[in-house]
N, C-alpha and C positions, 0 to 999 in steps of 0.2 A: 570943805567940800571933799578932803580925806576922810575924814569921820562919818559925810556919811556911806562917802562908796566902800568907807572895813564897815559900815554898818550893814549895808546891805546885803556885801560877801557873806558876814557873823549869819544871815537871817539867811540865806540860802545852803550856803553847810549842815543850819540846826535843821533847814529842811531835808537833807539828804540825807542827814545821818539819823532823823523820822523812817522816812524810808525805807532808807537800808537794815533797821533793827525793825519792821513791822512784820508781822503783828504780836506785842508784846502779851497778848490778853486775849480772853475770851471775842469772837468776834461774832454777831449778833446778824441773822441769816428773816428776815422778815416777810410773811409769807398773807398774804392780803382777802385767804379762806379759810374758810375751816380745815380742821382736821380727816384726809379720807378724799380730801377730793382731787382733780389731778395735780393742781401745782405743788400743791401737798408735797403728795406723791412723789415728784421730783424732789423734792428739795431734798426728801429725808432717803430718796437713794441714796441722792448726795452726799448729806453731810458728809458720814465718817472720814470717806475718800478726801471729799476735799476739807479736810480737819485735818488728815496725816500730811495734805501738801503745804498748807498752809503754817503748820505745828504747832496751831490752836486748836481748842476746842470750838466750835461751829453750835452754836444753839438755836434754834428756828423758833418764831416767836409767830403765832399765827392771830393774825388782825383782823377779824371778819367783817363784812361787809360794804354796803354801795358796792356793788364790784373790784372788790382792790383796790379803790381809790383812797379808802382812808387809809392803808397801807400806805399806799404809791404817796398822800400827803404827810403821812408822819415820816417817812424817806427825806421825801425832799424838803424837812426842813432840821431833820439830825444834819450832827457836827459832821461837816464834810472831813474826817478821819481814819478814812476809812471801818471802822468798828461796827459800822449798821450798812447794808444797802438789802435792795431787794430782788425777789425773784416776783419777777411781773406779768402782766399776761399784755393780750392784744386789746386789750378791755382794757386797762387804766394808761394806757403809752399811745393806743393811737385810734377809740372813739371814744371814750369817756366825755373827751373836748364839747364833742361836737352834740352832746347828749345835756349837760350838765353846765349853764354858764356858772355855777357862782363855785368851779371847783378849787379846790385850794391848792392847785402848783397848775405850769403849764410843761407840760412831756416831754417838749421841743426845749428849753431851756431850765428844767430845776435840776435834772441828771445828769450825769454822770457816767453814760452808757462803757458796756464792760465786755460783756461778750451774751450772744446770742443760746439760749436754753437747749428748745426743743421745739420742734416743728408735726402737726400733726392735724389732721380733720377729727369735724365731731363724729357722733356714732346718731341716728335717730335709734332709740330702746323706747321699748313699748313693755308694760308687766305683760301677761303668758293671758292675762285672762282678756283684754284685747283682741275680740272675732280676727282683726285685721292679721291676715299673714304677707303681708306686700304691701309695697311703698303706696299703690293705687287703690288697692283696698284700704288703706290707710287715708288715703285723700276721700275715695267714695265713702268713707262711714264719717267724718267729718262734718263734708258736705251733708249727711242725711240727720245730723241730729242739730236743734233750734240753738241751740247754744254752742255747738262747734265742739273740740276736743280740746283740753287744756296739753299744754307741754311746758314739762321747768327748765331750769337754765339755773348758773350758778350766780345769778344775778345780771340786773338790767343792764344793758351794753356789751355782758360777755359776749364771746366767741360766739356760742350755743343763743345766746338771745338773736347775736347778728342774722346765722345758721340760721334758725326758727322762719326769720320775719321775710327773711331771700327767699325760703321756700314758699313762704308762704301766701309772700306776692305770685312769685315765679307759676305755681301749683292753681292760685285761686281757692286755696285750703282755707277755711274757717274752722281756726287753731286761732285758740287765745291764750296770751306767756303769764308762766307764773314764775317769778324770780325766788330765788334760793340766797342764802347766803354761803352758798359755795355747792361746789360737784358734789359734795358727801353728804349733805342733808337731802336735796335734792336725790338723790341716787338713793336714801333710804326711804323715802316717801314712797318712790318707784317702788322699790322691790316688796314695801307694804300697804300698795296696792292706790295710797292715797294720792298719789295722781298717775296718771294715765300711761303717760309718753314724758321721754326729757332727753333733750339735742346737748347730748354728756361727751367732754371729753373722752380721744381714743384710751386712753391710761384711767378711769373709771371705769369706763364699759366694758372692757374688753373682759374680766377676771368676768364680771358674770354673764356676759354671753357668752364663752365659753363651757362657763359651768352650767348653762342649759337658765342660769334664773330667771334672764331679759331675750328678747328676741331684740332684735337688729336687722331696721327693716331699709336702710341706707346709711354711707357715708358720705361724709359732704365733700371732702377732698376731691384734688382731678381723680386721683388713681388709688385703687383699692388699698386697705390694710396691709404691709405683710402680716399683722398680729390676725385679722380678721379677710383673708383675701375671699372667705366664702360668700364677703356681705359688699352685695355691687354696689359702685358710686349713686349717688341722686342721677346725677349725671347722664349713668347710660336705661336707668330708668323710666325715661320719655322727656328730660328736662336738659337737653341737652343744654354746654355751656352755666349750668349752676357748679359754683364753687365756695367753699368758705372754708377756707383754714385757720387751726388758732396756732401760736406761737405761743412764750417765752420766754422770757430777756433778764438778766439781772442788769441792774443800773445803781448807782451809788449817788450822793448827794452831788447836785455842782460843784465843783472849785475842790472835790475828793483831790489830792495830788497826785500827779500826774506817772508817778514812778507807782506810787499805788491802788494807781488804777491799773498801770502794765503789771503788777506782781497778782494782782487778784485777777485781771485776764487769763494770766501766762496758766494760774493755777487751777481758777474754771473750766479751762480747753482740758487741760493734762486730766481733768478729771470725766470731763466727758468725753476723753479720748481711752480715758482708765478700760480694759477690755472687758471686767469685772459688769461694772458704771456701764458699760453703753449697751451692753445684754443686757440687765435692768431695766434701763428703759425703755429698751426698744419691746421687750417682753409685755411693758406696760401699751402699748402702740403708738409711743412717742417713737421720733427722729432725732438723736440729738444732731444737734449745728451748729458745733461751736462758730466763732467769729473771732473778727479782731473790733474791738472797741468801734473805726469810723466806720464796720461792714455792719456794725448795728444802728449808728447812728441813721446811715442811709435810710435802712431796714424798716426805722420809727418814721421816719418820715414821709416815704413814700406810704404805708402804710396811714398814715394818718393823713393822708391828699385822699388814699382810694377809698376809705370806708368814711372819708368825709361825706364822696359825691353821692356812695349807698344812700347813709340816713340821711341824706334832700330829697333821692330820689325818693326816698320811700314814705316819703311822709310822715317818719317816725320827729315827735316834738321835743324842743330841746325841756328839760327844767329848770324853770326862775329861782 
């Protein structure tokens, strides 16, 4: 019995020592989308300062595809030692399980929540060649064309996809979804005229709208974006009650030691509250929203339930 007790105490002491010395080497932050999109931009804005607070280099690894679920699957199966974590989206944590029956992870059980990162609305933006100057004109144009109007997003099940489908149903608009491997590629095709419209993250859309390269027709958030105050919300434009917000959050593999979770949470929160980082994120159209791990866990559960109902009501089929 004494041997068992001593062994248990030794293991606890070893775990505590590991947590106290963590991290002793660079950490990898995985992003589930191609460079240039909203998630990637937020990660890179935070990268240097987060590394300073952790005392190690933060390496950003882009693992694009399947609306961020490929990256989420990688992190779910990673060693739970704090050296691999994920900047996830609403798509991977609250939407994908309702769209894919073969998802390689369970967002409610396979991750250790660390902290919320940011929250924002999406923005419906169009190429200047599109003749619609207002949201009403856009709907009229879509319904006048036999094939409707295509809109791009960062992927199936992404916040942009859900915002677009919710708008399609609400406005009874003839819209056709075109998924990309991230907001960056979608924005590139929009700027090049290969696709007429995109439901984009505020981070991706704001610089292009401010420079006049794109026209913004409406924000999906319940209130106007601080970065684009002249762009009315979709709800303001004849669709009261319409609302679709986007959010990013940091998670680690389940079973990551609590002390390491606490350390990551502390440094992520400090980074989000750092004046320079905070201002840079706001400039991109995102709202920094640091939280405790417990608050994030409740948020994921709530959003999981909410968007599951929206998907069922919209009749979006589940991939088998």
